[in-house]
N, C-alpha and C positions, 0 to 999 in steps of 0.2 A: 448484572450486564448493567452496559450506557451505550447511550446513541452517541456515533461518530459520523460526521460527515467529511469528505473527502471531497478536493479537487483534482480532477487528473486530465492530461492532453491526450487525445490519441490518435496516433497516426497509421494510416495503409498506405499500398501505393494507389488507392482510388481516394481515400476519402482523411478526410481531417476533423475533427472537430475538440469541444471542451464540455467536459460534465460533471456533474455534481451526484453521489451517490451514498446512501447512507447504507451502514450496516452496526450492529452489535456485540459489542466485546467487553470482557473484562476489564480491560486497560487499554491504553493507546498504543502498547506495543505489541498487545496482541493483533490489536486494529492491523497495526500496520504488517504485521505478520499473513495476516488475511489477507490484505490487500496484495502484496505482492506476490501472494501464492496464486491468485485470481489472476493477475496481470501477467504471469510466466507459467502459466497453465502448468501445475504443479504441486503437487500435496503440502502442507504444512512443513512435514519432518524435512522434506528437501529444502523448503527454504528456509527453515531456520538453520540447515546445517551450514547454507549459502553464507548468511546474514552473522551466523559463528564463525564464519572462518575470515571475512571480510570485520568484524569489529570484534569479536571476542566473543568467549561463551555468557557474559553477565553485559550485556550491550543495552545501551540506555535510546533513551530515545532521542536525545540529544544527540548523543552519537551517530543515529543513525542521519540524523538532517545535517550535521556537518561531516560526515565521512562518507557518506553513500551521495553515489549515484542518481537520483530517481527517476532517471530513465531506463526503462527495463523492456527490453525488447523478445519476444519468444521466437526469432525469425521472419515472420511475415508481419507483427506490430508490434508500434513501440507504445506506451504506453507512462508517460512522463507525471509523475505523484507532483502534486505540488504542494498541497497543505493536508492535514489531519485536524479535526477539532473534534472538541467533545461537546453534546451540543444536551439540553433539558430537555428535550422533548422527543416524540417521536412523529416522522412526516407521513407516515401512513398512516395513524391512528387518525 
């Protein structure tokens, strides 16, 4: 498992801000899947279907950044994913 840091903007009807968050995942692709799932408040299986439909079954990280609109909305909140980076340390340690 690797540590990934990601940066995103959050918007709701009352509040806007930018955040950094850390997560652990096997790969950047799995990190993206986990991040998008949490933004959309849905299961990873449903998110995988959404990404497979938009990018193809064997999508790559490069395809995600080039072809996807990285602003995700669940109808009440909007999350704009700016970047994901692998880091060599755990911020929580």
